[in-house]
C-alpha positions as CSV (number, residue, x, y, z in Angstrom):
1,M,-68.1,121.6,-171.1
2,K,-70.8,120.8,-168.5
3,S,-68.3,118.9,-166.4
4,Q,-66.0,122.0,-166.5
5,N,-68.9,124.3,-165.4
6,R,-69.8,121.9,-162.6
7,K,-66.2,121.8,-161.5
8,S,-66.0,125.6,-161.5
9,L,-69.2,125.8,-159.6
10,L,-68.0,123.4,-156.9
11,T,-64.7,125.4,-156.6
12,S,-66.6,128.6,-156.2
13,L,-68.9,127.1,-153.5
14,F,-65.9,125.7,-151.7
15,L,-64.0,129.1,-151.7
16,T,-67.2,130.9,-150.6
17,A,-67.7,128.5,-147.7
18,A,-64.0,128.8,-146.7
19,A,-64.2,132.6,-146.8
20,S,-67.3,132.5,-144.7
21,L,-65.7,130.2,-142.2
22,L,-62.6,132.4,-142.0
23,L,-64.8,135.5,-141.4
24,S,-66.8,133.6,-138.8
25,S,-63.6,132.6,-137.0
26,A,-62.3,136.2,-137.1
27,A,-65.6,137.5,-135.7
28,A,-65.5,134.9,-132.9
29,A,-61.9,135.9,-132.1
30,Q,-62.9,139.6,-132.0
31,N,-65.7,138.7,-129.6
32,K,-63.0,137.5,-127.2
33,V,-61.3,140.9,-127.3
34,L,-62.7,143.7,-125.2
35,K,-61.6,147.2,-126.4
36,V,-61.8,149.9,-123.8
37,V,-61.1,153.7,-123.7
38,P,-59.8,154.2,-120.1
39,Q,-60.3,157.4,-118.2
40,T,-56.9,158.7,-119.2
41,N,-53.5,157.7,-120.5
42,L,-51.5,155.1,-118.6
43,S,-47.7,155.8,-118.1
44,V,-47.0,155.0,-114.5
45,L,-47.5,151.2,-113.7
46,D,-46.9,151.1,-110.0
47,P,-50.2,151.3,-108.0
48,I,-48.4,151.9,-104.7
49,W,-46.2,154.7,-106.0
50,T,-49.2,156.8,-107.2
51,T,-52.9,157.0,-106.4
52,A,-54.0,157.8,-110.0
53,Y,-57.2,155.8,-110.6
54,V,-56.1,154.6,-114.0
55,V,-53.1,153.0,-112.3
56,R,-55.4,151.5,-109.6
57,N,-57.5,150.0,-112.4
58,H,-54.4,148.6,-114.0
59,G,-53.5,147.1,-110.7
60,Y,-56.8,145.3,-110.4
61,M,-56.1,143.7,-113.8
62,I,-52.9,142.0,-112.7
63,Y,-52.8,141.8,-108.9
64,D,-55.1,140.3,-106.3
65,T,-55.9,141.4,-102.7
66,L,-56.2,139.6,-99.3
67,F,-59.7,141.0,-98.7
68,G,-62.1,143.1,-100.8
69,T,-65.1,145.3,-100.3
70,D,-68.4,144.3,-101.9
71,E,-70.9,146.7,-103.5
72,K,-72.6,147.2,-100.1
73,G,-69.4,148.1,-98.3
74,A,-68.9,144.8,-96.5
75,I,-65.4,143.4,-96.2
76,K,-65.0,139.9,-97.6
77,P,-62.0,137.5,-98.0
78,Q,-60.3,137.3,-101.3
79,M,-56.8,135.7,-101.2
80,V,-57.4,134.8,-97.6
81,D,-59.1,131.5,-96.7
82,T,-59.5,131.7,-92.9
83,W,-58.4,134.1,-90.2
84,S,-58.7,134.5,-86.4
85,V,-58.0,137.0,-83.7
86,S,-56.6,136.4,-80.2
87,P,-58.9,137.2,-77.2
88,D,-56.9,140.3,-76.4
89,G,-57.1,141.5,-80.0
90,L,-53.3,141.7,-80.3
91,L,-52.6,138.8,-82.7
92,W,-54.2,138.2,-86.0
93,N,-53.6,134.9,-87.9
94,F,-54.4,134.6,-91.6
95,T,-54.2,131.5,-93.9
96,L,-54.1,131.9,-97.7
97,R,-56.4,129.9,-99.9
98,K,-55.1,127.0,-102.0
99,G,-54.0,127.4,-105.6
100,L,-52.7,130.9,-105.5
101,Q,-49.8,131.5,-108.0
102,F,-48.1,134.3,-109.8
103,H,-48.1,134.7,-113.5
104,D,-44.5,133.3,-113.7
105,G,-45.7,130.0,-112.1
106,A,-44.3,130.7,-108.6
107,P,-46.7,130.0,-105.7
108,V,-48.0,133.0,-103.6
109,T,-46.4,132.7,-100.1
110,A,-46.9,134.5,-96.8
111,E,-43.5,136.2,-97.3
112,D,-44.8,137.8,-100.5
113,V,-47.8,139.1,-98.4
114,T,-45.7,140.6,-95.6
115,A,-43.3,142.3,-98.0
116,S,-46.3,143.7,-100.0
117,L,-48.1,145.0,-96.9
118,T,-44.9,146.6,-95.6
119,R,-44.3,148.6,-98.8
120,W,-48.0,149.6,-99.0
121,G,-48.0,150.7,-95.4
122,K,-45.3,153.2,-96.0
123,R,-47.2,155.0,-98.7
124,D,-50.9,154.7,-98.1
125,P,-52.5,157.0,-95.4
126,M,-54.7,154.1,-94.1
127,G,-51.7,151.8,-94.2
128,Q,-49.7,154.3,-92.2
129,L,-52.5,154.5,-89.7
130,L,-52.7,150.7,-89.4
131,Y,-48.9,150.4,-89.1
132,S,-49.0,152.8,-86.1
133,F,-50.6,149.9,-84.2
134,I,-48.4,147.1,-85.6
135,D,-45.5,145.6,-83.7
136,K,-44.4,143.2,-86.3
137,L,-45.5,140.8,-89.2
138,D,-44.2,137.3,-89.6
139,A,-44.8,134.3,-91.7
140,P,-44.5,131.0,-89.7
141,T,-45.5,128.8,-92.7
142,A,-45.6,129.3,-96.5
143,D,-49.4,129.9,-96.4
144,T,-49.8,131.5,-93.0
145,F,-48.9,135.1,-91.9
146,R,-49.5,136.9,-88.6
147,I,-49.9,140.5,-87.6
148,H,-48.8,141.3,-84.1
149,L,-50.3,144.5,-82.7
150,K,-49.1,146.9,-79.9
151,Q,-52.7,148.0,-79.4
152,P,-56.0,146.6,-80.6
153,T,-57.6,148.4,-83.5
154,G,-60.9,148.1,-85.3
155,I,-59.6,149.0,-88.8
156,M,-57.6,145.8,-89.6
157,L,-60.0,144.3,-92.2
158,D,-61.1,147.7,-93.5
159,A,-57.4,148.4,-94.3
160,L,-56.6,145.0,-95.8
161,G,-59.8,145.1,-97.9
162,K,-59.4,148.8,-98.9
163,P,-60.9,148.9,-102.4
164,S,-59.3,152.1,-103.7
165,S,-56.2,154.1,-103.7
166,S,-53.9,152.9,-102.5
167,V,-55.0,149.3,-102.7
168,P,-52.8,146.7,-100.8
169,F,-52.1,144.6,-103.8
170,I,-50.0,141.5,-103.3
171,M,-46.8,141.3,-105.3
172,P,-43.9,138.8,-105.4
173,K,-41.5,139.5,-102.5
174,R,-38.6,140.4,-104.8
175,I,-40.7,143.2,-106.3
176,A,-42.4,144.3,-103.1
177,E,-39.0,144.9,-101.6
178,T,-38.5,147.9,-104.0
179,D,-38.1,151.2,-102.2
180,P,-41.7,152.5,-101.8
181,F,-40.6,155.9,-103.1
182,K,-39.3,154.4,-106.3
183,Q,-41.3,152.8,-109.0
184,I,-41.3,149.0,-109.5
185,E,-39.9,147.7,-112.8
186,D,-41.4,144.2,-112.9
187,Y,-45.2,143.7,-113.2
188,I,-45.8,140.1,-112.2
189,G,-49.0,139.6,-110.2
190,S,-51.4,136.8,-109.4
191,G,-54.6,138.5,-110.6
192,P,-57.0,137.4,-113.4
193,Y,-55.1,139.1,-116.2
194,V,-51.4,139.1,-117.3
195,F,-49.9,142.4,-118.3
196,K,-48.4,142.2,-121.8
197,R,-45.4,144.4,-121.2
198,D,-44.1,143.7,-124.7
199,E,-47.2,145.3,-126.2
200,F,-47.4,148.3,-123.8
201,K,-46.9,151.7,-125.5
202,P,-47.7,154.8,-123.3
203,G,-50.0,157.1,-125.2
204,D,-51.0,154.2,-127.5
205,K,-52.2,151.0,-125.9
206,S,-52.0,148.7,-122.9
207,V,-52.9,145.0,-123.3
208,Y,-53.9,142.3,-120.8
209,V,-54.5,138.6,-121.5
210,K,-56.5,136.1,-119.5
211,F,-54.4,134.3,-116.8
212,A,-55.5,130.7,-117.5
213,K,-54.3,129.4,-114.1
214,Y,-56.2,132.0,-112.0
215,V,-58.5,130.2,-109.6
216,P,-61.6,132.4,-108.9
217,R,-63.5,132.3,-105.6
218,Q,-66.9,130.6,-105.7
219,E,-68.9,133.5,-104.5
220,P,-70.6,135.8,-107.0
221,A,-68.6,138.9,-108.0
222,S,-69.5,142.0,-106.0
223,G,-67.3,145.1,-105.8
224,T,-63.7,143.9,-105.4
225,T,-64.8,140.6,-103.9
226,G,-66.1,137.3,-105.1
227,G,-65.4,135.2,-108.2
228,K,-63.2,137.1,-110.7
229,H,-64.2,135.1,-113.7
230,V,-62.8,136.1,-117.0
231,Y,-64.9,135.6,-120.2
232,V,-62.7,137.3,-122.7
233,D,-59.2,136.3,-123.9
234,R,-57.8,139.8,-124.1
235,V,-58.5,143.4,-123.0
236,E,-57.0,146.3,-125.0
237,W,-56.9,149.8,-123.5
238,N,-56.9,152.4,-126.2
239,L,-54.7,155.1,-124.7
240,A,-54.4,157.3,-127.8
241,L,-58.1,158.1,-128.2
242,R,-58.4,161.2,-125.9
243,D,-60.8,163.5,-127.8
244,P,-64.3,163.0,-126.4
245,Q,-66.1,163.3,-129.7
246,S,-63.6,160.8,-131.3
247,Q,-64.3,158.4,-128.4
248,V,-68.1,158.7,-129.1
249,N,-67.6,158.0,-132.8
250,A,-65.4,155.0,-132.1
251,L,-68.0,153.5,-129.7
252,R,-70.9,154.1,-132.1
253,N,-68.9,152.5,-134.9
254,G,-68.0,149.5,-132.9
255,E,-64.3,150.3,-133.0
256,V,-64.3,150.2,-129.1
257,D,-66.7,148.4,-126.7
258,M,-66.5,150.8,-123.8
259,I,-65.6,154.3,-122.6
260,E,-64.9,154.4,-118.9
261,Q,-65.6,158.1,-118.4
262,P,-67.3,159.9,-121.3
263,G,-67.1,163.6,-121.4
264,F,-70.3,165.0,-119.8
265,D,-71.1,166.7,-123.1
266,S,-71.1,163.3,-124.8
267,Y,-74.1,161.8,-122.9
268,A,-76.8,163.4,-125.2
269,A,-75.3,161.8,-128.3
270,L,-74.7,158.5,-126.6
271,S,-78.3,158.3,-125.2
272,A,-79.7,158.7,-128.7
273,D,-77.9,155.6,-130.0
274,K,-80.0,152.4,-129.6
275,D,-76.8,150.3,-129.5
276,I,-75.2,152.2,-126.6
277,K,-76.0,152.1,-122.9
278,S,-74.8,154.0,-119.9
279,V,-74.0,152.0,-116.7
280,N,-73.1,153.6,-113.4
281,G,-70.9,151.2,-111.5
282,N,-70.0,153.6,-108.7
283,T,-73.4,154.2,-107.2
284,L,-72.2,156.5,-104.3
285,G,-70.4,158.7,-106.8
286,S,-67.3,160.7,-106.4
287,Q,-66.2,164.1,-105.0
288,F,-64.5,166.9,-106.9
289,S,-61.7,168.2,-104.8
290,L,-59.1,171.0,-104.8
291,R,-55.8,170.4,-103.1
292,F,-53.3,172.9,-101.9
293,N,-49.5,172.6,-101.6
294,H,-49.1,173.2,-97.8
295,L,-45.3,173.2,-98.0
296,Q,-44.8,176.2,-100.3
297,P,-46.0,179.8,-100.4
298,P,-48.6,181.1,-100.5
299,F,-50.6,178.1,-99.1
300,N,-48.1,177.3,-96.3
301,N,-49.9,180.2,-94.6
302,I,-53.2,179.1,-93.0
303,K,-54.7,182.5,-93.3
304,V,-54.1,182.5,-97.0
305,R,-55.8,179.1,-97.3
306,Q,-58.8,180.4,-95.3
307,A,-59.1,183.2,-97.8
308,A,-58.9,180.8,-100.7
309,L,-61.6,178.5,-99.1
310,A,-64.0,181.5,-98.8
311,A,-63.4,182.3,-102.5
312,L,-63.8,178.7,-103.7
313,S,-66.9,177.7,-101.7
314,N,-69.3,178.2,-104.6
315,Q,-69.8,174.5,-105.5
316,E,-72.6,175.3,-107.8
317,A,-70.2,177.2,-110.1
318,F,-67.8,174.2,-110.3
319,L,-70.6,171.6,-110.8
320,K,-72.5,173.5,-113.5
321,A,-69.3,174.2,-115.4
322,Q,-67.9,170.7,-115.2
323,V,-71.0,168.4,-115.2
324,G,-74.0,170.6,-116.2
325,I,-76.5,167.6,-116.2
326,K,-79.2,167.7,-113.6
327,G,-79.3,164.5,-111.7
328,Y,-75.6,163.8,-112.3
329,Y,-74.3,166.1,-109.5
330,K,-75.2,167.5,-106.1
331,I,-73.9,170.1,-103.7
332,C,-72.3,168.5,-100.7
333,Y,-70.0,170.1,-98.1
334,S,-69.3,166.9,-96.2
335,M,-65.8,165.5,-96.4
336,F,-67.1,162.0,-95.9
337,I,-69.6,161.7,-98.8
338,C,-73.2,162.7,-98.3
339,G,-75.6,159.9,-97.4
340,T,-73.0,157.7,-95.7
341,P,-72.8,157.2,-91.9
342,Y,-70.2,159.9,-91.4
343,G,-71.7,162.4,-93.9
344,S,-72.1,165.8,-92.1
345,T,-72.0,169.6,-92.6
346,K,-70.1,170.1,-89.4
347,G,-67.6,172.9,-89.7
348,S,-68.7,174.0,-93.2
349,E,-71.4,176.4,-92.1
350,S,-69.3,179.6,-92.8
351,F,-68.3,178.3,-96.2
352,S,-71.5,176.7,-97.5
353,K,-72.2,179.7,-99.8
354,S,-70.0,182.0,-101.9
355,N,-68.7,184.9,-99.9
356,M,-66.2,186.9,-102.0
357,K,-66.2,189.9,-99.6
358,M,-65.1,187.5,-96.8
359,A,-62.4,186.1,-99.1
360,R,-61.0,189.6,-100.0
361,D,-61.0,190.6,-96.3
362,L,-59.3,187.4,-95.2
363,L,-56.7,187.7,-98.0
364,K,-55.9,191.3,-97.1
365,A,-55.5,190.4,-93.4
366,S,-53.3,187.3,-94.3
367,G,-50.3,189.2,-95.5
368,Y,-50.5,187.7,-98.9
369,D,-47.7,189.3,-101.0
370,G,-48.8,188.6,-104.5
371,T,-47.0,185.2,-104.8
372,T,-48.2,183.5,-108.0
373,V,-50.6,180.6,-107.5
374,L,-49.9,177.9,-110.1
375,I,-52.9,175.7,-110.9
376,M,-52.2,172.6,-112.9
377,K,-54.9,172.1,-115.6
378,P,-55.2,168.6,-117.2
379,T,-56.0,168.8,-120.9
380,D,-56.9,165.2,-121.6
381,L,-59.2,164.3,-118.7
382,P,-62.7,165.6,-119.6
383,S,-64.1,164.6,-116.1
384,I,-62.2,167.5,-114.4
385,D,-60.8,169.7,-117.2
386,K,-63.0,172.7,-116.4
387,L,-62.5,172.8,-112.6
388,P,-59.1,174.7,-112.8
389,D,-60.6,177.4,-114.9
390,V,-63.4,178.0,-112.4
391,A,-60.9,178.0,-109.5
392,A,-58.7,180.5,-111.3
393,Q,-61.6,182.9,-112.0
394,L,-62.8,182.8,-108.4
395,L,-59.3,183.2,-106.9
396,R,-58.6,186.2,-109.2
397,Q,-61.8,187.8,-108.0
398,A,-60.6,187.4,-104.5
399,G,-57.3,189.1,-105.3
400,F,-54.9,186.2,-105.9
401,K,-52.4,186.3,-108.8
402,V,-53.1,183.1,-110.7
403,E,-51.3,181.1,-113.5
404,L,-52.9,178.1,-115.2
405,A,-50.4,175.5,-116.4
406,A,-51.9,173.2,-119.0
407,M,-50.5,169.7,-119.3
408,D,-51.8,166.1,-119.7
409,W,-53.0,164.2,-116.7
410,N,-49.9,162.0,-116.4
411,S,-47.8,165.2,-116.2
412,V,-50.1,166.4,-113.4
413,V,-49.6,163.0,-111.6
414,T,-45.8,163.3,-112.0
415,R,-45.5,167.0,-111.1
416,R,-47.8,166.8,-108.0
417,A,-45.3,164.5,-106.4
418,K,-42.7,167.3,-106.4
419,K,-42.3,169.3,-103.2
420,D,-40.2,172.1,-104.9
421,P,-41.2,175.7,-105.2
422,V,-43.2,176.7,-108.2
423,A,-40.1,178.3,-109.8
424,A,-38.3,175.0,-109.6
425,G,-41.1,172.9,-111.2
426,G,-43.5,172.7,-108.2
427,W,-47.1,173.6,-108.0
428,S,-49.7,175.4,-105.8
429,I,-53.1,173.8,-106.6
430,F,-54.4,170.8,-108.4
431,T,-58.0,169.6,-108.8
432,T,-59.0,166.0,-108.9
433,T,-61.8,163.5,-108.4
434,I,-61.9,161.1,-105.5
435,V,-64.2,158.1,-105.4
436,S,-66.4,157.5,-102.4
437,P,-64.4,154.6,-100.7
438,D,-61.4,156.9,-100.5
439,L,-63.5,159.4,-98.4
440,W,-66.2,157.5,-96.6
441,S,-64.5,157.3,-93.2
442,P,-61.8,159.1,-91.2
443,A,-59.6,156.0,-91.5
444,S,-59.8,155.6,-95.3
445,S,-59.8,159.3,-96.2
446,L,-56.9,160.2,-98.5
447,T,-57.6,163.9,-98.0
448,L,-57.5,164.1,-94.2
449,S,-54.1,162.5,-93.6
450,A,-52.2,165.2,-91.7
451,E,-48.8,163.7,-91.2
452,G,-46.8,166.3,-93.1
453,E,-44.5,164.9,-95.8
454,K,-45.9,161.4,-95.2
455,S,-49.4,162.6,-96.2
456,W,-51.1,162.6,-99.6
457,F,-50.0,165.1,-102.2
458,G,-50.2,168.6,-100.6
459,W,-48.5,167.3,-97.4
460,P,-50.6,169.0,-94.7
461,S,-49.6,168.7,-91.1
462,D,-51.9,169.0,-88.1
463,S,-51.3,167.1,-84.8
464,E,-54.9,167.5,-83.7
465,L,-56.2,165.7,-86.8
466,V,-53.5,163.0,-86.4
467,A,-54.7,162.4,-82.8
468,L,-58.4,162.3,-83.7
469,R,-57.8,159.9,-86.5
470,K,-55.9,157.5,-84.2
471,Q,-58.7,157.9,-81.7
472,F,-61.2,156.9,-84.4
473,A,-59.2,153.8,-85.2
474,V,-59.5,152.4,-81.7
475,E,-63.1,153.5,-80.8
476,P,-65.6,150.7,-81.1
477,D,-68.8,152.7,-80.4
478,M,-70.5,154.0,-83.5
479,A,-72.0,157.1,-82.0
480,K,-68.6,158.1,-80.6
481,R,-67.1,157.4,-84.0
482,V,-69.5,159.8,-85.7
483,A,-68.7,162.4,-83.1
484,I,-65.0,162.0,-83.8
485,A,-65.6,162.2,-87.6
486,E,-67.5,165.5,-87.0
487,A,-64.7,166.9,-84.9
488,M,-62.2,165.9,-87.6
489,Q,-64.2,167.6,-90.3
490,A,-64.6,170.8,-88.2
491,R,-60.9,170.9,-87.7
492,A,-60.2,170.2,-91.4
493,Y,-62.3,173.2,-92.4
494,E,-60.5,175.3,-89.7
495,V,-57.0,174.5,-91.0
496,V,-58.2,174.2,-94.6
497,M,-56.9,170.7,-95.5
498,Y,-58.5,170.9,-98.9
499,V,-61.7,172.2,-100.6
500,P,-64.6,169.8,-101.5
501,L,-66.2,171.0,-104.7
502,G,-69.3,168.8,-104.8
503,E,-70.3,165.3,-105.7
504,Y,-71.2,163.7,-109.1
505,V,-71.5,160.5,-111.1
506,N,-69.9,159.8,-114.4
507,P,-71.4,156.5,-115.9
508,A,-69.5,154.4,-118.3
509,A,-70.8,154.0,-121.8
510,M,-70.7,150.7,-123.6
511,R,-72.2,148.8,-126.5
512,K,-75.2,146.8,-125.5
513,E,-73.7,143.4,-126.3
514,V,-71.2,144.0,-123.4
515,T,-72.7,142.8,-120.1
516,G,-71.7,142.0,-116.5
517,L,-70.1,145.3,-115.3
518,V,-69.4,144.9,-111.6
519,T,-70.6,147.6,-109.2
520,G,-67.6,149.1,-107.4
521,P,-65.3,152.2,-107.1
522,G,-63.5,151.5,-110.4
523,N,-64.0,149.8,-113.7
524,F,-63.2,146.1,-113.3
525,Y,-62.8,143.7,-116.2
526,W,-63.7,140.4,-114.7
527,N,-67.2,139.1,-115.1
528,L,-67.7,141.0,-118.4
529,K,-69.0,139.2,-121.4
530,K,-69.1,140.3,-125.0
C-alpha cells in the first residue's frame, strides 16, 4: 500500500512538473508575440498606391529603403553602402550594401532599385519633383545604380530618405513594374518582417513574422535609420478592435500589448493604470488638415474656397472638440509645422481668427449656387472623427449646404481617390492628419503639390506654386529657401490649397513590459522588446 501511494505521489509530481513546464513554454512563446491595435483597419496593401499611414506602417514592416531619416531629421544610409556625386552635380553613384535579399531568397539588385524608384516617382509629390531633374537611371552592375540629372538639385538624399508617405520602398523589379495607378498583388520585400498573406484578414488581423535572414545595420536605431533589430518572432495587428473603450480594456487585461493611437478620451483611464505607459514617438507631432476637391463644384471656384477658409479658420474649435487635452494640441497656422526652420505665419494673417461675417460676404460674392458639400466622416478613426462635424457646423453657419457621409476610414481612403462628381460617388471635403515629415519643407509637403491631377488627393493646380517649389529645390542658400517657403505659403493661402486645423500629439499606449519604441513619424516594430 505504501509503495502504491509513493508511486501515485511520484506520478502526481511528474504531471505537475510537466504541466508547469508546458505553461512556462507557452508563456515564453507569447512573450515572442507582440499584439498591437493599429490606428485603423488595413485593407489596402500597396504603400505607393495610397498615402494612408496604416499602409505606410505596413510598408515599413516588410520593405526597406535606400536612405532613412533619423530622429533629429538627418538623412542616413540604409540599404546604400557608399555614394558619390560628380563635381558638376549631375551624376550620382550609389553602391548597395552586401547581404541584401528579398524574402523569397532572391538578392536585391540595382535593377530592383531603379524600377522601384521609377514607380514611386510617378505617384509621390516629392518623387515627381525629383524626377523633374532626372535625365535617366541606370544600373551598370548588380549592386550599383546611377542617377543622371539634367540639372543639379539639393533634394536628392532628402527624397531618397523620405520617411513618410509616400516612402520610396524597394520592391522586386517584377512587382515594381506594376502600373503605379494599380495596386500591387505580391508583397515580397527585403525588410525585417515577412508579411503572412495566408493569415491576413481585412477587418480581423494582419500578421508579420521575423525575417531570419535580414541583416541589420550596425548603427543604433533612430527614426527610420540604423539597425532594425527584431526581438520578437511575430507581430499581430488586431484590426477588429475599433471601439476605443474596448481597446483600453484589452490593453489593461493584457490581451494586447500596444494601442498605436488611443482615443483622446482614453488617456485618463490609461494614465490611472500602473501597468500602462504612454510614449510619444512623434515628438514634432502632426497637423489636422482639411482638403478640398479642386476638380468638382463648388470648390473648383477659388472664391468659394476663400469663403470656406474664412469659415473654417477657428482652429480652437477643431482642437478642443477633437483633442481637448491641454498640452496635447496647439494653434498653428503654418503649413510647414511650427518650430521647424520653415514654420511661419506668412499669408495667414487674415485667417488667423474666426470671421464668419467675412465668410458669409465672400460666399455671397462668389456666386455659390447651393451645391451640396459632401464631407466624408470616418467612423472608426478616433484621432479625427470629430473634425468633420465641426467643419459641417462652421460651413453651415457661413451659408453652405452640407451633407456628412459616414463611412469607415478605408472607405474614405478608397473614395478620396475618385475624381467623379459627388452624385457619381465623389466627394467635396475630407479631413485627415499629416505627420510632421510630410509637411516640414516645401519639397516634402504633400499638401502643397499643385500639379493638378498629378497632385495629392484634391488635385489642386497652380503654376506659381509649381515654379516656387522647383526654385526651392535648386536653391542652396538657407535664407533664400526660407523666403521661398514663405512665398509658397502666402500663395497657398491666397488660392486656398487646403486648411490647416492646428497641431497635436497622440502618444501610443503600451504595457510597461514593452520597451524600445523608436522615435519617428510612425510606429515601427523593430527594436521593440517584450
